[in-house]
C-alpha positions in Angstrom: 146.7 -22.8 -26.0 147.2 -22.5 -22.2 144.6 -25.1 -21.3 146.0 -27.5 -24.0 149.5 -27.2 -22.4 148.1 -28.0 -19.0 146.3 -31.0 -20.3 149.4 -32.2 -22.1 151.5 -32.0 -18.9 148.8 -33.9 -17.1 148.9 -36.7 -19.7 152.7 -36.9 -19.7 152.7 -37.0 -15.9 150.3 -39.8 -16.0 152.4 -41.8 -18.5 155.5 -41.3 -16.4 153.8 -42.4 -13.2 152.5 -45.5 -15.0 156.0 -46.4 -16.2 157.5 -46.0 -12.7 154.7 -48.1 -11.3 155.3 -50.9 -13.8 159.1 -51.1 -13.0 158.4 -51.0 -9.3 155.8 -53.8 -9.7 158.5 -56.1 -11.4 160.6 -56.0 -8.2 163.6 -54.1 -9.5 166.6 -53.8 -7.3 166.3 -50.0 -7.3 162.7 -50.2 -6.0 163.4 -47.6 -3.3 164.2 -44.9 -5.9 161.2 -45.9 -8.0 158.9 -45.8 -4.9 160.2 -42.3 -4.1 159.6 -41.2 -7.7 156.0 -42.6 -7.5 155.3 -40.6 -4.3 156.8 -37.4 -5.9 154.9 -37.8 -9.1 151.6 -38.5 -7.2 152.1 -35.3 -5.2 152.9 -33.3 -8.4 149.7 -34.8 -10.0 147.5 -33.6 -7.1 149.0 -30.1 -7.1 148.6 -29.9 -10.9 144.9 -30.7 -10.6 144.4 -27.9 -8.1 146.3 -25.4 -10.3 144.3 -26.6 -13.3 141.0 -25.9 -11.4 142.1 -22.4 -10.3 143.3 -21.5 -13.8 139.9 -22.6 -15.2 138.1 -20.3 -12.7 140.4 -17.4 -13.6 140.4 -18.2 -17.3 144.2 -18.1 -17.4 147.4 -20.2 -17.5 150.9 -20.1 -15.8 152.7 -21.0 -19.1 156.3 -20.5 -17.8 156.1 -22.7 -14.7 154.1 -25.4 -16.5 156.6 -25.4 -19.4 159.4 -26.0 -16.9 157.5 -29.0 -15.5 156.9 -30.3 -19.0 160.7 -30.3 -19.6 161.4 -32.1 -16.4 158.8 -34.8 -17.2 160.1 -35.2 -20.7 163.5 -35.8 -19.3 162.2 -38.2 -16.8 160.3 -40.2 -19.4 163.5 -40.6 -21.5 165.5 -41.7 -18.5 162.9 -44.3 -17.6 162.9 -45.7 -21.2 166.7 -45.8 -21.2 166.5 -47.6 -17.8 164.1 -50.2 -19.2 166.3 -50.8 -22.3 169.4 -51.1 -20.1 167.7 -53.6 -17.9 167.0 -55.7 -20.9 170.4 -55.4 -22.7 173.2 -54.5 -20.2 173.2 -54.4 -16.5 176.3 -52.2 -16.5 174.5 -49.0 -17.6 171.7 -49.3 -15.1 173.5 -47.7 -12.2 174.3 -44.6 -14.3 170.7 -44.3 -15.3 169.6 -44.7 -11.8 171.7 -41.8 -10.6 170.0 -39.7 -13.2 166.6 -40.9 -12.0 167.6 -39.9 -8.5 168.5 -36.4 -9.7 165.2 -36.2 -11.5 163.4 -37.3 -8.4 165.2 -34.6 -6.3 164.3 -32.0 -9.0 160.6 -33.0 -9.0 160.6 -33.0 -5.2 162.0 -29.5 -5.2 159.4 -28.4 -7.8 156.6 -30.1 -5.8 157.6 -28.8 -2.4 158.6 -25.2 -3.4 157.4 -24.1 -6.8 154.1 -25.8 -6.8 152.9 -24.5 -3.4 154.0 -21.0 -4.2 152.3 -21.2 -7.6 149.2 -22.5 -6.0 149.2 -19.8 -3.3 149.8 -17.1 -5.9 146.9 -18.4 -8.0 144.6 -18.5 -4.9 145.5 -14.9 -4.0 144.8 -13.8 -7.5 141.4 -15.7 -7.3 140.6 -13.8 -4.1 141.4 -10.5 -5.8 139.2 -11.3 -8.7 136.4 -12.3 -6.3 136.8 -9.0 -4.5 136.6 -7.1 -7.8 133.5 -9.0 -8.7 131.9 -8.3 -5.3 132.6 -4.5 -5.8 131.2 -4.7 -9.3 128.1 -6.5 -7.9 127.6 -3.7 -5.2 127.9 -1.1 -7.9 125.4 -3.0 -10.1 123.0 -3.2 -7.1 123.2 0.5 -6.6 122.6 1.1 -10.3 119.5 -1.2 -10.1 118.3 0.7 -7.1 118.7 4.1 -9.0 116.8 2.6 -12.0 114.0 1.5 -9.7 113.7 5.0 -8.2 113.7 6.5 -11.7 111.0 4.0 -12.8 108.9 5.0 -9.8 109.3 8.7 -10.6 108.3 8.0 -14.2 105.2 6.1 -12.9 104.2 9.0 -10.7 104.7 11.4 -13.6 102.5 9.2 -15.8 99.8 9.1 -13.1 99.8 12.9 -12.8 99.6 13.2 -16.6 96.6 10.9 -16.6 94.9 13.2 -14.1 95.7 16.3 -16.2 94.4 14.5 -19.3 91.2 13.7 -17.4 90.7 17.3 -16.5 91.4 18.4 -20.1 88.9 15.8 -21.3 86.2 17.2 -19.1 86.9 20.7 -20.3 86.8 19.5 -23.9 83.4 17.9 -23.3 82.1 21.2 -21.9 83.5 23.0 -25.0 81.8 20.5 -27.3 78.5 21.2 -25.6 79.0 25.0 -26.0 79.9 24.5 -29.7 76.8 22.4 -30.2 74.7 25.2 -28.8 76.4 27.8 -31.0 75.8 25.6 -34.0 72.1 25.3 -33.1 71.9 29.1 -32.8 73.8 29.6 -36.0 71.3 27.3 -37.8 68.4 29.3 -36.4 70.1 32.5 -37.7 70.5 30.9 -41.1 66.8 29.8 -41.1 65.8 33.4 -40.3 68.1 34.8 -43.0 66.5 32.4 -45.5 63.0 33.5 -44.5 64.1 37.2 -44.7 65.5 36.6 -48.2 62.2 35.1 -49.2 60.3 38.0 -47.8 62.6 40.4 -49.6 62.0 38.6 -52.9 58.3 38.8 -52.5 58.5 42.5 -51.6 60.7 43.2 -54.6 58.2 41.5 -56.9 55.3 43.5 -55.6 56.8 46.8 -54.7 59.4 48.2 -57.1 59.8 51.5 -55.5 63.2 52.1 -54.0 61.8 53.5 -50.8 59.8 50.4 -50.0 62.9 48.2 -50.8 64.9 50.2 -48.3 62.2 49.8 -45.6 62.3 46.0 -46.1 66.1 46.2 -45.8 65.8 48.0 -42.5 63.3 45.4 -41.3 65.8 42.6 -42.1 68.5 44.5 -40.3 66.3 44.9 -37.2 65.5 41.1 -37.3 69.2 40.4 -37.5 69.8 42.6 -34.5 67.1 40.7 -32.7 68.8 37.5 -33.4 72.0 38.9 -31.9 69.9 39.8 -28.8 68.7 36.3 -28.6 72.2 35.0 -28.7 73.2 37.3 -25.9 70.3 36.2 -23.8 70.9 32.5 -24.5 74.5 33.0 -23.3 73.4 34.8 -20.2 70.8 32.1 -19.4 73.4 29.4 -20.0 75.8 31.1 -17.6 73.0 31.6 -15.0 72.1 27.9 -15.2 75.8 26.9 -14.7 76.1 29.2 -11.7 72.9 27.8 -10.2 74.0 24.2 -10.7 77.4 24.9 -9.2 75.8 26.4 -6.1 73.3 23.6 -5.8 76.0 20.9 -6.4 78.2 22.5 -3.7 75.2 22.3 -1.3 74.5 18.6 -2.0 78.1 17.8 -1.6 78.0 19.6 1.7 75.0 17.6 2.8 76.7 14.3 1.8 79.8 15.4 3.7 77.8 15.8 6.9 76.7 12.2 6.7 78.7 9.7 8.9 79.3 7.5 5.9 81.3 10.2 4.2 85.0 9.5 3.5 86.7 10.6 6.6 90.0 11.0 4.8 88.7 14.1 3.0 88.2 17.5 4.6 84.6 18.5 3.8 83.3 22.0 4.6 79.5 21.8 5.0 79.0 25.4 6.1 80.8 27.2 3.2 78.8 30.3 2.2 76.6 29.5 -0.8 77.1 31.6 -4.0 74.5 34.4 -4.3 72.2 34.6 -7.3 73.7 36.0 -10.5 71.1 38.7 -10.8 70.9 41.0 -7.7 69.2 44.4 -7.7 68.6 47.0 -5.0 70.8 45.6 -2.3 73.7 48.0 -2.5 72.5 50.3 0.3 71.4 47.4 2.7 74.8 45.8 2.0 76.7 48.9 3.0 74.5 49.4 6.2 74.9 45.8 7.2 78.7 45.9 6.8 78.9 49.0 8.9 77.2 47.2 11.7 79.5 44.2 11.4 82.6 46.3 11.4 81.5 48.1 14.5 83.5 46.7 17.4 80.7 47.5 19.9 78.2 45.1 18.1 78.6 41.4 18.4 75.2 40.2 17.0 73.2 41.7 14.1 69.6 40.6 13.3 68.6 41.0 9.6 64.8 40.8 9.5 62.2 41.2 6.8 59.2 39.4 5.4 59.5 36.1 3.6 60.9 36.4 0.1 62.3 39.9 0.7 65.9 38.9 -0.1 67.4 38.3 3.4 69.2 35.1 2.5 70.4 36.6 -0.8 71.8 39.6 1.1 73.6 37.4 3.6 75.1 35.3 0.8 76.2 38.5 -1.0 77.8 39.8 2.1 79.8 36.6 2.8 81.3 36.9 -0.7 82.2 40.6 -0.4 86.0 41.1 -0.8 86.2 43.2 2.4 84.4 40.6 4.4 86.5 37.7 3.0 89.7 39.7 3.7 88.8 40.2 7.3 87.3 36.8 8.2 89.1 34.6 5.6 88.1 30.9 6.1 86.3 31.6 9.4 83.0 32.4 7.7 80.3 29.8 8.6 76.8 29.9 6.9 74.3 27.7 8.7 70.6 27.3 7.7 68.7 26.9 11.0 65.0 26.7 9.8 62.1 25.7 12.0 63.3 22.7 13.9 67.1 22.9 14.3 69.2 20.3 16.1 71.8 22.1 18.1 74.1 19.0 18.6 74.1 18.2 14.9 74.9 21.8 13.9 77.8 21.8 16.3 79.0 18.4 15.1 79.0 19.7 11.5 80.9 22.8 12.7 83.6 20.4 14.0 83.6 18.6 10.7 83.8 21.9 8.8 87.0 22.8 10.6 88.5 19.4 10.0 88.2 18.2 13.6 87.1 14.7 14.7 83.3 14.5 15.3 82.1 13.5 18.8 78.7 12.3 20.0 77.4 14.8 22.6 75.2 13.5 25.3 73.6 16.9 26.1 73.2 20.3 24.5 75.3 21.8 27.3 78.2 19.5 26.4 77.9 20.4 22.7 77.9 24.2 23.5 80.9 23.8 25.8 82.8 22.0 23.0 81.8 24.6 20.5 83.1 27.4 22.8 86.5 25.6 23.1 86.6 25.2 19.3 85.9 28.9 18.6 88.4 30.0 21.2 91.0 27.8 19.6 90.5 29.5 16.2 89.6 32.8 17.8 93.0 34.4 17.1 91.4 35.4 13.8 87.9 37.1 13.4 85.0 34.7 13.1 81.7 35.4 11.3 78.8 33.0 12.1 75.7 33.4 9.8 72.5 31.8 11.1 70.1 31.9 8.3 66.3 31.5 8.5 65.9 31.6 12.3 62.3 31.2 13.3 60.4 33.0 16.0 60.9 31.2 19.3 64.4 30.1 18.6 66.0 33.0 20.6 67.3 30.5 23.2 69.0 28.5 20.6 70.8 31.6 19.3 71.9 32.5 22.8 73.9 29.3 23.0 76.0 30.5 20.1 77.0 33.7 21.9 80.5 33.8 23.5 82.8 36.5 24.7 85.5 36.1 22.0 87.3 39.1 20.4 86.4 39.5 16.8 83.5 37.0 16.9 80.3 38.2 15.1 76.9 36.6 14.6 74.6 37.6 11.7 71.0 36.3 12.0 68.3 36.3 9.3 64.7 35.9 10.3 61.2 36.6 9.1 60.3 37.9 12.6 61.8 40.5 14.8 63.6 38.4 17.3 63.5 39.5 21.0 66.6 40.1 23.1 68.8 41.6 20.3 69.6 45.3 20.3 71.2 45.6 16.8 68.6 45.0 14.1 68.4 45.8 10.4 65.0 45.6 8.7 65.3 44.8 5.0 62.5 46.6 3.2 61.0 45.4 -0.1 62.4 46.8 -3.3 61.3 50.2 -4.6 59.5 50.4 -7.9 62.5 51.2 -10.0 64.6 48.3 -8.6 61.5 46.0 -8.8 61.1 46.8 -12.4 64.8 46.3 -13.2 64.8 42.9 -11.4 61.6 41.8 -13.1 62.9 42.8 -16.6 66.1 40.8 -16.1 64.4 37.7 -14.8 61.7 37.9 -17.5 64.3 38.6 -20.2 62.7 41.9 -21.3 65.6 44.3 -21.1 67.1 43.2 -24.4 64.4 41.0 -26.0 62.5 42.0 -29.1 60.7 38.7 -29.6 57.8 39.4 -27.3 56.2 42.8 -27.7 54.8 43.0 -24.2 53.3 46.4 -23.5 55.0 48.5 -20.8 51.7 49.1 -19.1 51.2 45.3 -18.6 54.7 44.9 -17.3 54.2 47.8 -14.8 50.9 46.3 -13.5 52.6 42.9 -12.9 55.5 44.6 -11.1 53.1 46.5 -8.8 51.2 43.2 -8.0 54.5 41.8 -6.6 54.8 44.6 -4.0 58.6 44.7 -4.2 59.2 41.1 -3.1 62.3 39.8 -4.9 61.1 36.2 -4.7 57.7 37.0 -6.2 59.3 39.1 -8.9 61.7 36.3 -9.7 59.2 33.4 -9.7 56.5 35.3 -11.7 59.1 36.8 -14.1 60.5 33.4 -14.9 57.1 31.8 -15.3 56.2 34.5 -18.0 59.6 34.4 -19.7 59.2 34.0 -23.5 55.3 33.8 -23.2 53.2 35.5 -25.8 51.8 39.0 -25.0 48.2 37.6 -24.7 49.3 35.4 -21.8 50.7 38.4 -20.0 47.4 40.3 -20.4 45.4 37.3 -19.3 47.5 37.1 -16.1 47.0 40.8 -15.4 43.2 40.4 -15.7 43.1 37.4 -13.4 45.2 38.9 -10.7 43.2 42.2 -10.9 39.9 40.4 -10.5 41.2 38.4 -7.5 42.3 41.6 -5.8 45.6 39.9 -5.0 49.0 41.3 -3.8 48.0 43.1 -0.7 50.5 43.8 2.0 50.6 40.6 4.0 52.5 37.3 4.0 49.3 35.4 3.0 48.9 37.6 0.0 52.5 36.8 -1.0 51.6 33.2 -0.9 48.5 33.9 -3.0 50.8 35.7 -5.5 53.1 32.7 -5.7 50.1 30.4 -6.1 49.4 32.1 -9.4 52.6 30.3 -10.7 50.6 27.1 -10.5 47.8 28.3 -12.8 49.5 27.0 -15.9 49.7 23.4 -14.5 47.1 20.7 -14.7 45.5 19.4 -11.6 47.6 16.2 -11.4 50.8 18.2 -11.5 49.5 20.5 -8.8 48.8 17.4 -6.7 52.3 16.2 -7.2 53.6 19.6 -6.2 51.6 19.5 -3.0 53.0 16.1 -2.1 56.4 17.6 -1.7 55.2 19.0 1.6 55.6 15.5 3.1 59.4 16.1 3.4 61.0 18.4 6.1 61.9 21.9 5.4 65.5 22.8 4.6 66.4 19.2 3.6 67.6 17.8 0.3 64.8 15.6 -1.0 66.0 12.4 -2.8 64.3 12.3 -6.2 64.0 8.5 -5.9 61.9 8.9 -2.7 59.5 11.3 -4.6 59.3 8.8 -7.4 58.5 6.0 -5.0 55.6 8.1 -3.7 54.2 9.2 -7.0 54.5 5.8 -8.7 52.1 4.3 -6.2 49.7 7.3 -6.0 49.3 8.1 -9.7 51.1 5.6 -11.9 50.5 1.9 -12.4 53.2 0.8 -14.8 56.1 1.2 -12.4 58.7 2.3 -14.9 59.0 5.8 -13.3 59.0 7.7 -16.5 55.9 9.8 -15.8 57.2 10.7 -12.3 60.5 11.7 -13.7 58.7 13.8 -16.3 56.7 15.5 -13.5 60.0 16.5 -11.7 61.4 18.1 -14.8 58.1 19.9 -15.5 58.0 21.3 -12.0 61.6 22.4 -12.4 60.7 24.2 -15.7 58.1 26.2 -13.7 61.0 27.2 -11.3 59.1 25.7 -8.4 61.9 23.3 -7.6 65.6 22.9 -8.4 67.0 19.5 -9.6 70.6 18.8 -8.4 72.5 16.2 -10.3 75.5 14.9 -8.3 76.5 12.3 -11.0 77.7 13.8 -14.2 77.9 10.9 -16.6 75.1 10.0 -19.1 73.0 7.7 -16.9 69.8 9.6 -17.1 66.8 7.3 -17.0 68.8 4.5 -15.4 69.4 5.7 -11.8 68.0 8.7 -10.0 69.7 7.9 -6.6 72.1 10.8 -7.2 69.4 13.4 -8.0 68.0 15.6 -5.4 65.2 18.2 -5.1 65.5 21.6 -3.3 62.9 24.2 -2.6 63.0 27.7 -1.3 61.4 27.9 2.2 58.7 30.2 1.0 57.7 27.9 -1.8 57.4 25.0 0.7 55.1 27.3 2.7 53.0 27.6 -0.5 52.8 23.7 -0.6 51.7 23.6 3.1 49.2 26.4 2.4 47.7 24.6 -0.6 47.4 21.3 1.4 45.6 23.1 4.2 42.9 24.6 1.9 40.9 21.4 1.8 38.9 21.4 5.0 39.9 20.0 8.4 42.7 17.6 9.1 40.3 14.7 8.8 39.3 15.6 5.2 42.7 16.5 3.7 44.3 14.4 1.0 47.7 15.4 2.3 48.2 15.6 6.1 51.5 16.9 7.4 52.1 16.6 11.2 55.1 18.2 13.0 55.5 16.9 16.6 57.8 18.7 19.1 58.7 16.4 22.0 55.7 14.4 22.9 53.2 17.3 22.2 50.7 15.8 19.8 48.2 18.1 18.1 44.9 18.5 20.0 42.9 17.0 17.2 45.0 13.9 17.3 44.2 13.2 20.9 40.6 13.5 20.1 40.9 11.4 17.0 41.1 7.8 18.4 37.6 6.9 17.3 37.4 9.1 14.2 38.8 8.4 10.7 41.4 10.4 8.8 40.9 10.3 5.1 44.3 11.4 3.9 46.1 9.4 1.2 49.5 10.9 2.1 50.4 11.1 5.8 53.7 12.7 6.9 54.8 12.7 10.5 57.9 14.5 11.6 59.3 14.1 15.2 62.3 15.8 16.8 65.2 14.5 18.9 63.2 14.5 22.1 60.4 12.3 20.9 60.0 9.1 23.0 58.1 6.9 20.5 54.9 6.8 22.6 52.3 6.8 19.9 48.6 7.5 20.5 46.3 5.5 18.3 45.0 6.9 15.0 42.6 5.5 12.4 43.9 6.2 8.8 42.7 3.4 6.6 43.0 5.4 3.4 46.7 6.2 3.7 48.7 5.0 0.6 52.0 6.8 1.3 53.4 7.1 4.9 56.4 9.4 5.4 58.1 9.2 8.8 60.9 11.7 9.5 62.7 11.5 12.8 66.0 12.3 14.6 66.2 10.0 17.6 68.7 7.1 18.0 65.9 4.6 18.6 62.6 4.7 16.9 59.6 2.4 17.1 57.2 2.1 14.3 53.7 3.1 15.4 51.2 0.3 15.9 48.5 2.0 14.0 50.4 1.1 10.8 48.8 -2.3 11.1 45.4 -0.9 10.2 46.6 0.9 7.0 45.4 -1.8 4.7 45.9 0.4 1.6 49.5 1.4 2.4 51.7 1.1 -0.7 54.8 3.1 0.1 56.7 3.5 3.4 59.5 6.2 3.5 61.4 6.1 6.8 64.2 8.7 7.1 66.5 9.5 10.0 67.8 13.1 9.8 70.0 12.7 12.9 73.7 12.4 12.8 74.1 8.7 13.7 72.3 5.6 12.5 69.2 4.7 14.4 67.9 1.4 15.8 64.4 0.6 14.5 62.0 -1.6 16.3 58.5 -3.0 15.7 59.0 -3.9 12.1 56.4 -6.7 12.6 53.6 -4.1 12.1 54.4 -4.4 8.4 53.8 -8.1 8.1 50.1 -8.1 7.3 50.1 -5.2 4.8 49.3 -7.0 1.6 49.4 -3.8 -0.6 52.8 -2.6 0.6 55.0 -2.4 -2.5 57.9 0.0 -1.7 60.0 0.5 1.4 62.7 3.1 1.7 64.9 3.3 4.8 67.6 5.9 5.3 70.3 6.1 8.0 69.0 3.2 10.1 70.4 -0.1 11.3 68.9 -3.2 9.8 69.6 -6.8 10.5 67.7 -8.4 7.7 66.0 -7.5 4.4 63.0 -9.4 5.6 62.8 -7.0 8.6 61.8 -10.0 10.7 58.5 -10.3 8.8 57.5 -13.8 7.8 56.2 -12.5 4.5 55.9 -9.2 2.6 54.0 -10.9 -0.2 53.6 -8.0 -2.6 56.7 -6.0 -1.8 58.4 -5.0 -5.1 61.2 -2.6 -4.1 63.5 -2.0 -1.1 65.9 1.0 -0.8 68.6 1.1 1.9 70.4 4.4 1.9 73.2 5.2 4.4 72.1 2.2 6.4 74.1 0.1 8.8 73.5 -3.4 7.5 74.3 -5.7 10.4 74.9 -9.4 9.7 72.5 -11.6 11.7 71.7 -15.2 11.9 68.3 -14.7 13.6 66.4 -15.1 10.3 67.7 -18.5 9.3 64.2 -20.0 9.6 62.9 -17.4 7.1 64.1 -17.9 3.5 64.4 -14.4 2.0 63.1 -15.7 -1.4 60.0 -17.0 0.4 59.5 -13.8 2.5 59.8 -11.6 -0.6 58.4 -13.6 -3.5 57.7 -10.6 -5.8 60.7 -8.4 -5.0 61.9 -6.8 -8.3 64.3 -4.1 -7.2 66.9 -3.6 -4.4 68.7 -0.2 -4.1 71.6 -0.1 -1.6 73.6 3.2 -1.5 76.3 4.7 0.8 76.2 1.6 3.1 79.8 1.4 4.2 79.1 -1.5 6.5 78.4 -3.7 3.5 81.6 -5.7 2.8 80.1 -8.7 1.0 76.7 -9.1 -0.7 74.7 -11.6 1.3 74.5 -14.9 -0.6 70.8 -15.4 0.3 69.9 -12.4 -1.9 71.0 -14.4 -4.9 68.0 -16.8 -4.3 65.6 -13.9 -5.2 65.0 -15.0 -8.8 62.3 -12.5 -9.3 64.8 -9.6 -9.0 65.1 -7.4 -12.1 67.1 -4.4 -10.8 70.0 -4.4 -8.3 71.7 -1.1 -7.4 74.7 -1.2 -5.1 76.3 2.3 -5.3 78.9 4.2 -3.3 79.4 1.3 -0.9 83.1 1.9 -0.3 83.8 -1.3 1.7 82.1 -3.7 -0.7 84.9 -6.0 -1.9 83.3 -9.1 -3.4 80.2 -10.3 -5.1 79.3 -14.0 -4.5 79.5 -16.5 -7.3 75.9 -17.3 -6.7 74.9 -14.0 -8.3 74.6 -16.0 -11.5 71.3 -17.5 -10.1 69.6 -14.1 -10.7 68.4 -15.2 -14.1 65.8 -12.4 -14.4 68.2 -9.6 -13.6 68.1 -6.8 -16.2 70.0 -3.9 -14.5 73.1 -4.2 -12.3 74.5 -0.9 -11.1 77.8 -1.0 -9.1 79.0 2.5 -9.5 81.6 4.0 -7.0 82.2 0.8 -5.2 85.9 1.6 -5.1 87.0 -1.5 -3.2 85.3 -4.0 -5.5 88.2 -5.8 -7.2 86.4 -8.2 -9.6 83.2 -9.5 -11.0 82.5 -13.3 -10.6 82.7 -15.5 -13.7 79.1 -16.5 -13.0 77.9 -13.1 -14.2 77.9 -14.6 -17.7 74.8 -16.6 -16.7 72.6 -13.5 -16.3 71.5 -13.7 -19.9 68.7 -11.0 -19.5 71.1 -8.3 -18.2 70.6 -5.2 -20.3 72.5 -2.5 -18.3 75.8 -2.9 -16.4 77.4 0.0 -14.5 80.9 -0.3 -13.0 81.7 3.4 -13.2 84.4 4.5 -10.7 85.0 0.9 -9.5 88.7 1.8 -9.7 89.9 -1.6 -8.2 88.6 -3.7 -11.0 91.5 -4.4 -13.3 90.0 -7.2 -15.4 86.5 -8.1 -16.6 85.9 -11.8 -16.6 85.8 -13.5 -20.0 82.3 -14.8 -19.2 80.9 -11.3 -19.7 81.1 -12.0 -23.4 78.1 -14.3 -22.8 75.8 -11.3 -21.9 73.9 -11.5 -25.2 71.2 -9.0 -24.0 73.7 -6.3 -22.8 72.8 -3.0 -24.4 74.5 -0.4 -22.2 77.8 -0.5 -20.3 78.9 2.3 -18.0 82.6 2.3 -17.1 83.7 5.9 -16.5 86.7 6.1 -14.2 87.8 2.6 -15.1 90.9 3.5 -17.1 92.9 0.6 -15.7 90.4 -2.0 -16.5 91.3 -4.5 -19.3 88.7 -5.8 -21.7 88.4 -9.5 -22.5 88.5 -10.7 -26.1 85.1 -12.3 -25.5 83.6 -8.8 -25.8 83.5 -9.3 -29.6 80.5 -11.5 -29.0 78.4 -8.7 -27.4 76.1 -8.3 -30.4 73.4 -6.3 -28.6 75.7 -3.7 -27.1 74.6 -0.3 -28.3 76.3 2.2 -25.9 79.5 2.3 -23.9 80.0 5.3 -21.6 83.6 5.6 -20.6 86.7 7.9 -20.4 88.8 8.7 -23.4 91.6 6.5 -22.0 89.5 3.4 -22.1 87.8 4.4 -25.3 91.0 3.4 -27.1 90.7 -0.1 -25.7 87.3 -0.5 -27.5 88.7 0.2 -31.0 89.5 -3.5 -31.7 85.8 -4.4 -30.9 
């Protein structure tokens, strides 16, 4: 209604202005009055337009003022019409009408000059007020939006935390499922036994009708049922013991990985946390009490715990570190360091800094490292400190002296097989008495509750006496006889009695442990002896052992027999297998599996390898070099021949890479262990025409520069190369051709981009390469494009490379690739579309590649894909093309992403 009135006024104003203009145009005698009215009406028209625009913005109308203007204009239009009629009919009336027109003009002028400006100003003020109100509403709206954004962020964080809780719950549920599965299996066995018992009862009832005999059968059934209960109890105890052992070993492997310079520096690792003691400990209560008495004596700063190998020194030290009184006093200032035969002082101190969360420095000298350690200990010395140095060898007294400082509350506990000189407070750990020995043996052999094996007490007692109270011997022999038939036990007693074994000496203890090998065939014994090629006290990568065994004993190259050998040795309790990856990738990747050995069992390996004649005639030759002091036989060996198939050479941090010559034409596996920052491959490698496997490992703290790779260039039988913690500029290692090389492993290596090999095409230099394994190489940002030219490649492992962000599109050229493992490359954001061209790909692993949000649609073209690992990829979306993966048999993933697979 309001806008219609304004429009009508505008129309009427226009008509009146037109009439005035027509009269003026005809030259009327009252042209002056008409001209004045024209100006007034024009002014009113312009003002009306402004008012109309402001009213439109405010969505309102000034009805009263506009209505007055309407009345004025109506009156003016009537006067103009009368004036026109008078002009035509009678000139006498015109002056009267003209006076009225003059009054109308004055009235319009007053409206235009007074009312209209005031009305216009009032409307403008109202417009400003509306704008101000709108601005305040906009500010309030902005604040509301900001609050909503904060609430959305809070909800997002809550959802993220809930996802983590759900993941933990899922892991717990999986463990429960495994336990339930074991319970079901045991329950089925019980049912089978009950079925057999019922059958026996039926037969007895048919033959013997006497009530007395029926009762006897009933008692027998009851006894069998009790035996089953005992088995259930023992299975549960074994299960708990295995879990405890794996927890302990997994903590050790994580500590080792933490000590590596490629570890994630944003996480506070503690490599010297005291390991968990064994679950079964017997006969150490009194030694524990005596040892604690010495440690709580303010007048004693250093205590030496000594005893023969395998007597339980390390177990006692672990038990002490976990005693509540010790933990209450020393809290988190308990450091447990395994020293072993060839310790590196600077590395130990660097790891102590890492353990306490401090930045790690490179020390130029031992003195500088010791000074820094003293400052660190004084800094934390306001609280008591306990430093445990485990397995200190004779001759290492000077090393221990460097850990001694005058700091209140600072105690050092040493364990050693020898009685170290220069220390007043010593505690000798004796072997176990007969009662404790029998108790430990019964528990480890599962005799205390078992009724399945009726081993005679006399046989058990003889075996316990053979072990002479050594806990390690009791444990190893007990586990090897667990669940064996009584006849096996009697045979062992007869063998050991005839050999006159178990006399009081360390060599006799080794002979005792050697009996654990009697059940193995000769090939497995040889495999066990090969483990001596790796340094003492180090975690041995299972993949390195497999590389060695595959070329020594196997010819098919699939690794299955070697893996089986590892598990068989583990079943004999001669090694422990530590799995650091928990998903179901067994048989696909053993890069996260490690082997550990007790020091005494490694001595057994060295003992066995030394039984075959002189150094020249041994199949396995292990050489430890301190400084530049080569063994005497080596210096006399230049013109003689060593017949070893496995040669292991370990050098320390003072070695200067000055190699005397040696003739070793029969060597098939060469293991080089070192600690220096620079290392030159020995020239005598050139003459090792039968060399098949080279394992080069730097056990120092920082990556090492390797020189003289050219010595490998003419080795036509070389098939496997494994490099760990070294710097490498090219996969060709500057060799023009490694014509038969099949596998390269680069672990914790610094891969330096280099243009020096442009003249050597990697596909020409490595024409038969089938497998590349790159792990923990944080310098790897982008996979080199030239690798994609190796069309012979069948397996590509790139794991735990945190900085890898991109795979080149050229990867689609690897047409023979069957396995692609990319697990834990957390910065890798996508897979190239060209991956769909790898039609032979059977296994793809992107587990824990948390930055991958989408898989390319081209992955649906992987028609040979059988297994897909994507644990930890809960944010990864699946393409619709996955419906075309007809060969896919197994997907290993979290429950979150499992839901995404339901449509497929």
